[in-house]
BAVOZA-993094 format. One record per residue: residue in three letters; x, y, z of N, C-alpha, C, O in turn. Coordinates in pm, whole numbers, padded with zeros to 5 digits, always signed. Example, Ala and Ser with C-alpha at 12.3 -4.5 7.8 and 13.67 -1.06 7.14 Angstrom:
// BAVOZA-993094
Ala+01319-00569+00780+01230-00450+00780+01320-00330+00780+01424-00332+00846;Ser+01285-00225+00708+01367-00106+00714+01290+00003+00787+01341+00114+00804;
END
This chain:
// BAVOZA-993094
Unk-00724+00918-02798-00764+00982-02662-00649+01010-02612-00569+00916-02611;Unk-00610+01122-02564-00479+01150-02493-00461+01129-02337-00546+01176-02260;Unk-00372+01071-02298-00337+01037-02169-00268+01175-02087-00182+01245-02141;Unk-00323+01204-01945-00281+01335-01893-00236+01259-01725-00284+01178-01645;Unk-00098+01358-01742-00041+01291-01623-00109+01308-01467-00170+01410-01438;Unk-00092+01198-01374-00190+01220-01267-00141+01344-01156-00027+01369-01116;Unk-00234+01390-01134-00195+01505-01038-00311+01489-00908-00409+01414-00909;Unk-00268+01580-00799-00343+01558-00693-00492+01642-00742-00593+01621-00674;Unk-00497+01705-00822-00635+01767-00889-00725+01657-00917-00848+01660-00906;Unk-00642+01545-00960-00720+01421-01007-00816+01336-00875-00899+01246-00890;Unk-00778+01391-00766-00829+01295-00677-00978+01260-00678-01021+01147-00656;Unk-01046+01358-00704-01212+01344-00685-01275+01254-00787-01377+01188-00764;Unk-01196+01255-00921-01242+01182-01018-01194+01023-00978-01275+00934-01005;Unk-01095+00994-00929-01065+00862-00890-01150+00798-00748-01193+00683-00738;Unk-01158+00893-00659-01223+00866-00539-01380+00821-00587-01430+00717-00545;Unk-01432+00886-00653-01564+00849-00730-01565+00740-00808-01661+00665-00785;Unk-01485+00702-00900-01454+00575-00962-01438+00434-00855-01470+00320-00889;Unk-01386+00467-00734-01350+00363-00650-01469+00359-00549-01478+00260-00478;Unk-01552+00450-00538-01692+00446-00467-01773+00337-00568-01821+00231-00529;Unk-01776+00388-00712-01850+00296-00806-01820+00160-00801-01904+00071-00816;Unk-01661+00135-00774-01635-00025-00790-01518-00010-00693-01416+00045-00733;Unk-01526-00050-00588-01428-00061-00466-01307-00158-00518-01300-00269-00571;Unk-01217-00056-00475-01066-00186-00491-01062-00307-00403-01131-00326-00303;Unk-00951-00405-00465-00931-00517-00399-00794-00544-00335-00761-00621-00245;Unk-00709-00437-00426-00605-00445-00412-00531-00307-00401-00603-00212-00432;Unk-00422-00280-00368-00337-00146-00316-00270-00107-00434-00217+00003-00420;Unk-00255-00151-00530-00138-00056-00623-00255+00057-00678-00214+00172-00661;Unk-00373+00051-00733-00427+00170-00799-00525+00251-00714-00613+00323-00761;Unk-00499+00232-00577-00564+00348-00509-00475+00442-00536-00355+00439-00561;Unk-00590+00569-00522-00498+00670-00575-00388+00753-00478-00297+00827-00516;Unk-00414+00729-00385-00328+00789-00266-00187+00729-00308-00097+00810-00332;Unk-00162+00593-00319-00052+00497-00326+00021+00581-00489+00136+00623-00497;Unk-00073+00585-00588-00007+00635-00732+00051+00769-00678+00173+00787-00686;Unk-00043+00880-00614-00013+00999-00638+00152+01022-00551+00231+01111-00581;Unk+00177+00919-00442+00300+00957-00377+00391+00895-00419+00500+00916-00367;Unk+00379+00796-00529+00501+00726-00603+00481+00784-00749+00535+00725-00843;Unk+00428+00863-00765+00438+00972-00883+00554+00998-00935+00574+00978-01055;Unk+00643+01045-00856+00764+01114-00872+00861+00977-00957+00933+01003-01054;Unk+00844+00828-00897+00916+00741-00977+00845+00671-01085+00910+00615-01172;Unk+00699+00670-01087+00631+00592-01192+00590+00658-01319+00571+00608-01430;Unk+00579+00792-01273+00507+00897-01383+00405+00842-01455+00406+00801-01571;Unk+00308+00845-01367+00145+00777-01406+00090+00868-01526+00152+00975-01526;Unk-00003+00862-01624-00068+00898-01656-00213+00822-01737-00220+00711-01790;Unk-00311+00920-01723-00445+00817-01737-00544+00886-01830-00526+01003-01865;Unk-00626+00828-01863-00734+00856-01956-00870+00796-01926-00868+00748-01813;Unk-00993+00780-01990-01076+00728-01962-01119+00649-02116-01112+00690-02232;Unk-01164+00531-02060-01229+00419-02155-01324+00280-02106-01298+00196-02020;Unk-01413+00291-02174-01527+00179-02141-01552+00183-01997-01549+00082-01926;Unk-01581+00318-01948-01600+00361-01847-01540+00264-01746-01585+00183-01665;Unk-01398+00314-01793-01303+00275-01665-01190+00394-01691-01171+00456-01796;Unk-01120+00409-01564-01020+00486-01586-00845+00409-01596-00789+00346-01507;Unk-00798+00438-01723-00681+00358-01769-00582+00417-01752-00572+00535-01786;Unk-00487+00352-01697-00360+00410-01624-00212+00361-01702-00199+00246-01744;Unk-00120+00451-01712+00006+00384-01804+00119+00441-01702+00113+00556-01659;Unk+00213+00360-01670+00326+00414-01610+00444+00420-01675+00459+00334-01762;Unk+00541+00504-01656+00661+00500-01710+00767+00532-01608+00806+00645-01578;Unk+00812+00400-01553+00888+00435-01435+01000+00499-01497+01011+00518-01618;Unk+01115+00544-01375+01215+00602-01400+01349+00521-01437+01443+00569-01501;Unk+01342+00398-01391+01415+00274-01399+01321+00163-01464+01226+00147-01387;Unk+01311+00092-01562+01230-00057-01630+01154-00011-01711+01159+00109-01738;Unk+01081-00077-01758+01019-00097-01905+00857-00028-01845+00809-00059-01736;Unk+00799+00056-01930+00681+00125-01915+00570-00036-01894+00590-00146-01946;Unk+00461+00003-01807+00377-00086-01825+00219-00033-01785+00215+00076-01727;Unk+00118-00087-01808-00031-00048-01792-00052-00106-01668+00007-00207-01630;Unk-00150-00033-01592-00191-00053-01443-00324-00135-01469-00373-00136-01581;Unk-00364-00182-01396-00506-00245-01388-00629-00148-01403-00647-00075-01305;Unk-00716-00134-01507-00802-00072-01508-00920-00040-01397-00972-00135-01339;Unk-00958+00084-01372-01037+00121-01249-01161+00127-01274-01172+00177-01385;Unk-01286+00097-01219-01414+00129-01247-01508+00007-01251-01476-00109-01223;Unk-01647+00058-01296-01727-00050-01301-01759-00064-01442-01875-00100-01466;Unk-01682-00044-01541-01715-00067-01699-01632-00203-01734-01595-00286-01651;Unk-01615-00207-01849-01569-00342-01920-01405-00305-01926-01346-00229-02003;Unk-01347-00400-01799-01210-00367-01768-01119-00485-01860-00997-00490-01850;Unk-01190-00569-01943-01096-00671-02041-01112-00539-02151-01003-00488-02177;Unk-01216-00482-02210-01199-00374-02290-01102-00268-02292-01032-00227-02386;Unk-01111-00226-02162-01013-00108-02130-00878-00181-02125-00780-00112-02154;Unk-00858-00293-02098-00709-00373-02085-00653-00345-02223-00549-00287-02252;Unk-00749-00403-02304-00729-00407-02473-00700-00284-02516-00624-00255-02609;Unk-00755-00219-02455-00721-00037-02509-00577-00035-02509-00496-00048-02601;Unk-00562-00015-02373-00406-00025-02313-00314-00092-02406-00225-00027-02461;Unk-00328-00210-02427-00236-00266-02519-00222-00220-02615-00105-00195-02647;Unk-00339-00183-02715-00284-00115-02833-00227+00019-02827-00204+00073-02935;Unk-00199+00083-02715-00147+00213-02734+00014+00210-02658+00080+00312-02636;Unk+00050+00095-02630+00188+00079-02613+00275-00032-02732+00240-00134-02791;Unk+00418+00059-02728+00472-00013-02842+00509-00171-02807+00502-00266-02884;Unk+00555-00169-02648+00595-00289-02582+00503-00298-02487+00525-00253-02374;Unk+00399-00351-02518+00276-00394-02414+00325-00460-02297+00400-00554-02319;Unk+00300-00431-02178+00290-00507-02079+00203-00460-01941+00226-00364-01868;Unk+00104-00552-01931+00021-00490-01813+00076-00569-01667+00095-00691-01659;Unk+00093-00488-01576+00124-00526-01429+00054-00492-01337-00014-00390-01343;Unk+00058-00579-01222-00032-00578-01096-00159-00626-01130-00240-00619-01038;Unk-00205-00675-01243-00319-00735-01272-00399-00823-01136-00345-00928-01102;Unk-00491-00792-01082-00571-00874-01020-00620-01022-01055-00665-01039-01168;Unk-00616-01125-00972-00639-01268-01028-00759-01256-01102-00761-01314-01211;Unk-00867-01189-01065-00994-01216-01123-00997-01147-01267-01089-01183-01341;Unk-00907-01051-01314-00882-00975-01435-00825-01073-01510-00881-01122-01609;Unk-00696-01113-01461-00612-01193-01537-00659-01317-01607-00644-01357-01723;Unk-00727-01372-01488-00849-01498-01550-00904-01471-01676-00880-01534-01779;Unk-00994-01355-01662-01078-01293-01791-00934-01250-01902-00942-01285-02020;Unk-00859-01205-01873-00764-01209-02018-00710-01298-02071-00690-01310-02192;Unk-00668-01402-01951-00614-01517-02028-00716-01569-02088-00684-01617-02196;Unk-00835-01580-02060-00942-01672-02143-00982-01607-02277-01015-01669-02378;Unk-00975-01468-02263-00979-01410-02379-00875-01396-02517-00903-01373-02634;Unk-00755-01420-02455-00644-01399-02512-00525-01503-02450-00425-01489-02380;Unk-00602-01632-02525-00508-01770-02467-00330-01780-02540-00245-01867-02522;Unk-00325-01691-02598-00171-01696-02658-00095-01591-02578+00027-01599-02586;Unk-00152-01485-02494-00095-01432-02395-00003-01495-02302-00016-01608-02255;Unk+00105-01401-02275+00172-01486-02162+00122-01419-02005+00123-01297-01988;Unk+00090-01494-01920+00052-01423-01812+00121-01527-01690+00092-01646-01675;Unk+00246-01427-01588+00284-01488-01519+00257-01431-01354+00249-01310-01336;Unk+00248-01510-01261+00223-01424-01081+00317-01365-01087+00419-01399-01147;Unk+00299-01251-01017+00410-01173-00950+00385-01162-00800+00328-01069-00742;Unk+00442-01280-00743+00422-01280-00578+00517-01196-00477+00518-01194-00354;Unk+00604-01120-00582+00659-00974-00502+00557-00885-00457+00561-00830-00346;Unk+00462-00869-00543+00352-00786-00542+00234-00818-00512+00140-00745-00544;Unk+00216-00938-00441+00089-00985-00379+00046-00886-00250+00140-00838-00187;Unk-00064-00860-00216-00107-00806-00115-00139-00902+00002-00209-01002-00010;Unk-00071-00854+00131-00117-00930+00246-00234-00880+00321-00247-00770+00375;Unk-00335-00999+00316-00492-00904+00403-00491-01017+00498-00464-01136+00480;Unk-00534-00938+00622-00555-00976+00768-00671-00976+00784-00737-00892+00722;Unk-00739-01073+00875-00859-01031+00931-00814-00923+01081-00729-00927+01170;Unk-00924-00837+01043-00897-00711+01106-00903-00774+01271-00804-00741+01337;Unk-00975-00833+01320-01055-00881+01434-00904-00947+01492-00876-00920+01609;Unk-00828-01014+01428-00707-01075+01470-00600-00984+01504-00532-00990+01606;Unk-00589-00888+01399-00469-00787+01429-00498-00712+01543-00403-00681+01614;Unk-00639-00667+01582-00667-00586+01694-00646-00656+01809-00587-00596+01899;Unk-00686-00793+01833-00696-00865+01964-00581-00952+01989-00558-01005+02098;Unk-00496-00965+01863-00342-01052+01862-00452-01197+01920-00417-01226+02034;Unk-00531-01259+01886-00607-01344+01942-00566-01500+01858-00527-01499+01742;Unk-00579-01603+01922-00569-01728+01879-00387-01768+01903-00291-01693+01924;Unk-00396-01925+01888-00250-01980+01927-00152-01914+01796-00037-01885+01831;Unk-00175-01896+01698-00093-01882+01588-00025-01714+01605+00068-01666+01540;Unk-00096-01656+01701-00050-01498+01722+00003-01508+01871+00008-01399+01927;Unk+00038-01606+01938+00085-01626+02070+00228-01497+02061+00248-01403+02138;Unk+00289-01528+01970+00450-01469+02012+00414-01298+01986+00458-01209+02059;Unk+00334-01275+01876+00285-01134+01892+00228-01080+01997+00250-00962+02028;Unk+00156-01150+02059+00091-01109+02208+00201-01124+02305+00169-01084+02417;Unk+00291-01159+02298+00405-01171+02388+00493-01014+02364+00528-00929+02447;Unk+00506-01021+02241+00568-00872+02196+00507-00759+02259+00565-00670+02320;Unk+00392-00772+02240+00275-00661+02251+00288-00623+02400+00301-00508+02440;Unk+00282-00747+02487+00263-00741+02640+00406-00669+02688+00404-00581+02775;Unk+00511-00708+02633+00631-00692+02653+00623-00519+02650+00623-00453+02754;Unk+00617-00466+02535+00596-00336+02488+00503-00249+02611+00543-00153+02677;Unk+00401-00299+02616+00302-00238+02739+00348-00240+02881+00304-00167+02970;Unk+00444-00333+02895+00514-00369+03044+00631-00241+03061+00647-00161+03153;Unk+00702-00256+02937+00820-00186+02959+00833-00047+02903+00946-00001+02886;Unk+00718+00028+02869+00732+00124+02815+00625+00228+02890+00513+00186+02921;Unk+00657+00344+02913+00564+00458+02916+00506+00529+02820+00549+00641+02793;Unk+00411+00482+02764+00361+00545+02592+00234+00598+02624+00168+00568+02723;Unk+00201+00684+02528+00083+00759+02471+00048+00725+02341+00143+00698+02268;Unk-00071+00719+02290-00102+00676+02158-00181+00814+02120-00261+00878+02188;Unk-00130+00842+01981-00165+01009+01952-00206+01000+01795-00138+00962+01699;Unk-00327+01042+01800-00368+01067+01678-00307+01161+01586-00302+01283+01607;Unk-00267+01111+01498-00170+01186+01355-00260+01322+01329-00380+01302+01315;Unk-00216+01453+01322-00267+01562+01268-00175+01616+01194-00060+01581+01221;Unk-00193+01703+01092-00076+01789+01044+00014+01882+01107+00097+01954+01052;Unk-00016+01869+01246+00040+01949+01361+00203+01863+01415+00303+01915+01464;Unk+00175+01719+01381+00293+01665+01416+00381+01602+01306+00453+01502+01318;Unk+00356+01702+01163+00451+01676+01039+00602+01655+01081+00652+01546+01051;Unk+00678+01744+01146+00792+01757+01169+00856+01645+01283+00974+01612+01279;Unk+00780+01602+01363+00788+01511+01434+00786+01354+01385+00840+01259+01442;Unk+00714+01353+01273+00681+01182+01212+00803+01223+01113+00879+01126+01112;Unk+00853+01322+01031+00984+01357+00948+01100+01299+01017+01192+01247+00954;Unk+01097+01308+01169+01234+01292+01225+01232+01122+01262+01333+01055+01282;Unk+01095+01073+01265+01097+00944+01313+01149+00873+01167+01246+00798+01155;Unk+01077+00906+01085+01116+00848+00940+01262+00870+00901+01311+00795+00817;Unk+01348+00987+00965+01460+00988+00919+01545+00900+01012+01644+00842+00967;Unk+01517+00892+01106+01583+00782+01194+01555+00647+01160+01645+00564+01180;Unk+01435+00606+01109+01404+00489+01046+01496+00453+00971+01568+00356+00992;Unk+01505+00557+00839+01616+00558+00730+01748+00533+00759+01808+00451+00690;Unk+01810+00595+00861+01926+00601+00890+01968+00431+00944+02080+00384+00926;Unk+01889+00377+00992+01904+00251+01085+01887+00158+00977+01960+00059+00980;Unk+01801+00170+00875+01805+00062+00731+01906+00095+00658+01959+00013+00583;Unk+01951+00235+00670+02099+00249+00583+02226+00160+00621+02302+00089+00555;Unk+02216+00195+00760+02347+00140+00802+02334-00017+00801+02441-00076+00803;Unk+02208-00103+00797+02220-00236+00785+02242-00269+00660+02307-00372+00647;Unk+02203-00205+00542+02177-00270+00408+02280-00171+00321+02330-00229+00225;Unk+02321-00031+00337+02380+00026+00250+02308+00140+00184+02187+00155+00201;Unk+02365+00203+00124+02265+00315+00054+02169+00241-00046+02208+00143-00109;Unk+02058+00285-00055+01966+00207-00141+01845+00306-00236+01761+00376-00180;Unk+01852+00297-00346+01765+00422-00397+01606+00391-00366+01519+00477-00352;Unk+01592+00278-00361+01433+00249-00341+01414+00318-00223+01320+00397-00223;Unk+01498+00306-00094+01468+00378+00026+01439+00508+00024+01345+00566+00079;Unk+01563+00568-00072+01540+00707-00093+01410+00750-00177+01360+00861-00165;Unk+01367+00664-00251+01211+00714-00336+01118+00682-00211+01028+00762-00187;Unk+01133+00584-00138+01024+00571-00014+01007+00693+00051+00900+00753+00052;Unk+01113+00734+00108+01117+00864+00187+01055+00979+00153+01000+01059+00229;Unk+01069+00988-00010+01001+01090-00062+00849+01081-00057+00768+01168-00024;Unk+00825+00935-00104+00678+00896-00096+00611+00947+00060+00500+01000+00059;Unk+00680+00928+00183+00640+00904+00287+00654+01085+00307+00571+01140+00379;Unk+00727+01141+00263+00735+01275+00276+00582+01360+00203+00509+01439+00263;Unk+00571+01320+00082+00442+01360+00011+00343+01333+00088+00263+01422+00116;Unk+00331+01218+00132+00205+01181+00218+00152+01243+00318+00033+01266+00343;Unk+00282+01277+00397+00263+01381+00500+00234+01515+00456+00151+01580+00520;Unk+00281+01557+00374+00258+01698+00346+00119+01738+00265+00089+01853+00233;Unk+00046+01626+00240-00067+01634+00188-00185+01538+00269-00286+01482+00226;Unk-00124+01545+00402-00219+01450+00500-00388+01508+00494-00468+01417+00472;Unk-00424+01592+00504-00545+01640+00487-00619+01602+00348-00717+01528+00339;Unk-00555+01663+00248-00621+01641+00124-00668+01541+00071-00769+01532+00000;Unk-00556+01419+00123-00564+01307+00091-00659+01214+00186-00694+01102+00150;Unk-00698+01270+00311-00795+01228+00390-00770+01121+00457-00854+01036+00485;Unk-00600+01115+00499-00563+00983+00581-00577+01013+00716-00577+01123+00772;Unk-00589+00881+00769-00571+00858+00895-00444+00833+00987-00359+00772+00923;Unk-00409+00856+01102-00283+00794+01140-00302+00822+01315-00374+00891+01388;Unk-00193+00724+01327-00187+00698+01496-00014+00683+01499+00054+00611+01426;Unk+00034+00781+01615+00156+00764+01659+00161+00703+01809+00065+00693+01885;Unk+00311+00659+01838+00324+00591+01957+00434+00697+02047+00554+00685+02022;Unk+00395+00787+02140+00496+00856+02206+00553+00803+02331+00470+00779+02419;Unk+00684+00777+02361+00735+00719+02474+00817+00831+02528+00908+00889+02469;Unk+00763+00857+02674+00870+00960+02747+00885+01087+02662+00990+01152+02653;Unk+00778+01114+02604+00789+01243+02563+00810+01239+02387+00778+01339+02324;Unk+00841+01168+02346+00910+01141+02187+00868+01046+02097+00912+00931+02106;Unk+00783+01078+02005+00729+00981+01915+00827+00898+01846+00919+00935+01774;Unk+00798+00801+01875+00907+00679+01821+00827+00578+01743+00887+00472+01725;Unk+00708+00585+01693+00658+00501+01562+00524+00559+01527+00449+00605+01613;Unk+00492+00554+01389+00357+00618+01379+00329+00492+01215+00409+00421+01156;Unk+00190+00515+01196+00118+00470+01064+00025+00531+01017-00048+00591+01096;Unk+00001+00536+00897-00097+00587+00818-00147+00486+00726-00091+00397+00663;Unk-00295+00532+00739-00386+00431+00606-00494+00517+00593-00495+00633+00635;Unk-00606+00448+00522-00713+00494+00460-00806+00380+00435-00761+00267+00419;Unk-00943+00407+00432-01038+00310+00388-01029+00260+00251-01060+00339+00161;Unk-00983+00116+00214-00976+00115+00067-01128+00049+00007-01168+00071-00107;Unk-01200-00032+00105-01315-00049+00033-01425-00022+00175-01392+00040+00276;Unk-01545-00077+00153-01634-00079+00260-01570-00186+00353-01561-00159+00472;Unk-01528-00294+00313-01503-00376+00444-01317-00381+00446-01265-00479+00499;Unk-01261-00311+00409-01105-00327+00371-01031-00180+00421-01048-00073+00362;Unk-00961-00198+00523-00846-00062+00533-00737-00131+00493-00717-00253+00490;Unk-00648-00012+00454-00564-00009+00350-00453+00102+00457-00460+00222+00484;Unk-00352-00008+00498-00211+00068+00569-00105+00106+00465-00056+00023+00390;Unk-00078+00216+00464+00018+00276+00373+00174+00257+00441+00262+00185+00394;Unk+00183+00330+00545+00286+00346+00637+00307+00261+00756+00214+00226+00829;Unk+00427+00230+00775+00450+00180+00943+00604+00195+00972+00684+00110+00932;Unk+00646+00319+01051+00788+00360+01091+00793+00373+01221+00717+00438+01293;Unk+00906+00294+01259+00914+00299+01405+01089+00256+01454+01172+00210+01376;Unk+01108+00280+01573+01231+00251+01639+01245+00096+01620+01149+00035+01666;Unk+01327+00030+01571+01341-00137+01545+01397-00166+01680+01381-00279+01726;Unk+01468-00064+01758+01532-00159+01868+01438-00145+01992+01490-00171+02100;Unk+01288-00102+01990+01219-00109+02087+01136-00236+02068+01067-00248+01967;Unk+01142-00347+02175+01067-00461+02141+00908-00443+02147+00851-00385+02239;Unk+00849-00497+02044+00733-00484+02027+00660-00357+01989+00542-00338+02019;Unk+00725-00283+01931+00685-00126+01917+00576-00143+01793+00467-00086+01800;Unk+00612-00223+01683+00533-00247+01577+00417-00321+01561+00335-00302+01471;Unk+00407-00429+01672+00306-00518+01679+00167-00404+01757+00047-00405+01730;Unk+00234-00327+01845+00165-00228+01929+00129-00136+01829+00011-00102+01816;Unk+00220-00091+01756+00132+00025+01643+00056-00037+01564-00054+00018+01555;Unk+00071-00148+01491-00035-00226+01416-00161-00238+01472-00257-00186+01415;Unk-00174-00297+01575-00284-00342+01653-00374-00222+01722-00497-00218+01723;Unk-00275-00114+01787-00342-00004+01806-00421+00093+01703-00526+00153+01725;Unk-00355+00094+01606-00381+00176+01491-00512+00132+01454-00601+00216+01441;Unk-00538+00000+01436-00645-00107+01368-00774-00077+01449-00884-00059+01396;Unk-00748-00073+01606-00823-00073+01702-00891+00060+01710-01011+00062+01735;Unk-00823+00178+01689-00843+00296+01690-00948+00354+01551-01051+00420+01562;Unk-00900+00319+01458-00944+00368+01310-01047+00251+01239-01143+00292+01174;Unk-01029+00140+01251-01039+00023+01178-01091-00075+01224-01083-00187+01174;Unk-01174-00035+01361-01236-00203+01400-01381-00193+01346-01459-00277+01391;Unk-01426-00104+01258-01563-00149+01152-01514-00235+01044-01596-00267+00957;Unk-01392-00278+01036-01353-00331+00876-01336-00486+00905-01296-00526+01015;Unk-01366-00563+00808-01330-00714+00835-01196-00731+00789-01140-00834+00826;Unk-01128-00646+00710-01000-00712+00647-00909-00582+00680-00950-00467+00696;Unk-00767-00631+00686-00677-00496+00687-00548-00548+00586-00480-00649+00599;Unk-00540-00449+00489-00457-00485+00356-00308-00416+00388-00308-00293+00386;Unk-00192-00476+00416-00097-00414+00450+00015-00424+00285+00136-00403+00279;Unk-00039-00446+00220+00031-00398+00082+00148-00509+00076+00162-00582+00174;Unk+00227-00523-00030+00317-00613-00072+00441-00622+00011+00464-00547+00106;Unk+00543-00745-00042+00658-00715+00029+00759-00687-00071+00872-00669-00025;Unk+00747-00680-00191+00830-00621-00305+00965-00705-00328+01065-00665-00387;Unk+00941-00853-00257+01056-00938-00286+01152-00918-00164+01253-00988-00159;Unk+01130-00838-00081+01231-00816+00044+01220-00895+00148+01122-00883+00221;Unk+01330-01002+00174+01326-01081+00300+01248-01023+00430+01155-01080+00487;Unk+01302-00904+00462+01320-00866+00637+01174-00841+00603+01098-00911+00670;Unk+01114-00756+00511+00938-00722+00485+00876-00827+00454+00754-00833+00469;Unk+00938-00918+00409+00831-01074+00352+00813-01151+00540+00715-01202+00593;Unk+00935-01132+00586+00916-01211+00705+00815-01124+00832+00744-01166+00923;Unk+00853-00986+00783+00774-00912+00879+00586-00919+00866+00500-00915+00955;Unk+00576-00928+00743+00446-00951+00701+00379-01072+00732+00265-01076+00780;Unk+00462-01189+00701+00415-01323+00717+00411-01340+00867+00316-01407+00909;Unk+00492-01294+00950+00486-01339+01117+00358-01281+01173+00309-01337+01271;Unk+00285-01149+01107+00130-01128+01134+00035-01221+01091-00080-01179+01106;Unk+00042-01325+01046-00040-01436+01002-00157-01381+00912-00275-01376+00948;Unk-00108-01343+00792-00228-01323+00676-00349-01407+00663-00336-01529+00674;Unk-00467-01354+00642-00571-01419+00648-00568-01500+00501-00589-01620+00488;Unk-00538-01411+00402-00500-01449+00274-00416-01357+00172-00377-01244+00198;Unk-00399-01411+00076-00323-01302-00032-00404-01245-00147-00472-01319-00219;Unk-00398-01147-00160-00432-01116-00314-00349-01098-00434-00292-01001-00483;Unk-00360-01218-00466-00245-01238-00615-00265-01141-00723-00376-01102-00762;Unk-00133-01099-00776-00138-01036-00893-00036-01089-00999+00056-01162-00965;Unk-00054-01053-01121-00018-01092-01260+00041-00991-01320+00002-00874-01316;Unk+00159-01042-01392+00190-00947-01511+00147-01019-01647+00144-01141-01659;Unk+00118-00934-01742+00081-01016-01874+00159-00948-02016+00177-00827-02031;Unk+00194-01037-02098+00281-00998-02192+00193-01037-02299+00184-01157-02323;Unk+00103-00925-02391+00065-00980-02523+00135-01052-02617+00229-00983-02657;Unk+00131-01165-02671+00151-01265-02781+00108-01255-02907+00131-01345-02988;
END
């Protein structure tokens, strides 16, 4: 069975499969795969009533993604292994990793902490309630007190302004850590997301201060009870803007959800601190598996 490159035209197939079997981790969400396609070179096929995906990244070894759908995911994972010269399964959710380990006790299974998803209680993010959120609440209050701001629903008409915010964020990051290929790839992913905002059915919120957009966030529904946040960009010199952005976006778009998934930290210390500081309710653990 042949594998086809992932394209925007495949979205309906993947969305339908996500409806039949909702996702619990962020990696195999269609939007994420589409916007990172330029780096990962995903291809896919069907097997065992699942969608099976291979990634051939621009740097690093090829790997198989977790199978999607209501079918036999163990059989689908075995199918993927058989079609790889040097098989590796990556970003595998804990439940499937346990099944694979039980069926194949000789296979090497390792926790991939850098790619664990941070999952928060939506109510806590929206209200910043409780003792553990006291510092974030203070930052939020400082932002509200010291800025004349407006919350703006993101539409395609804001494209150019949001690109400017992303460019300003990238410049700030580059000044701190130097040129970084990952930042350039992330910039391309954000641009692709903005260019296809309507087709991907993304939601977004921006913060305008004194007439200028200073922050924006983009997300979508991951499952009936969970929102997925794809992008959070803002001016780092404005105290409290990120917590105000996250709280306001979730209040405006995801107050009906139980959880908010803010994806992984990729092992980056600054990103890890940022995600930990908002006090996740739990982590969605993922694993890498090498057949032996």
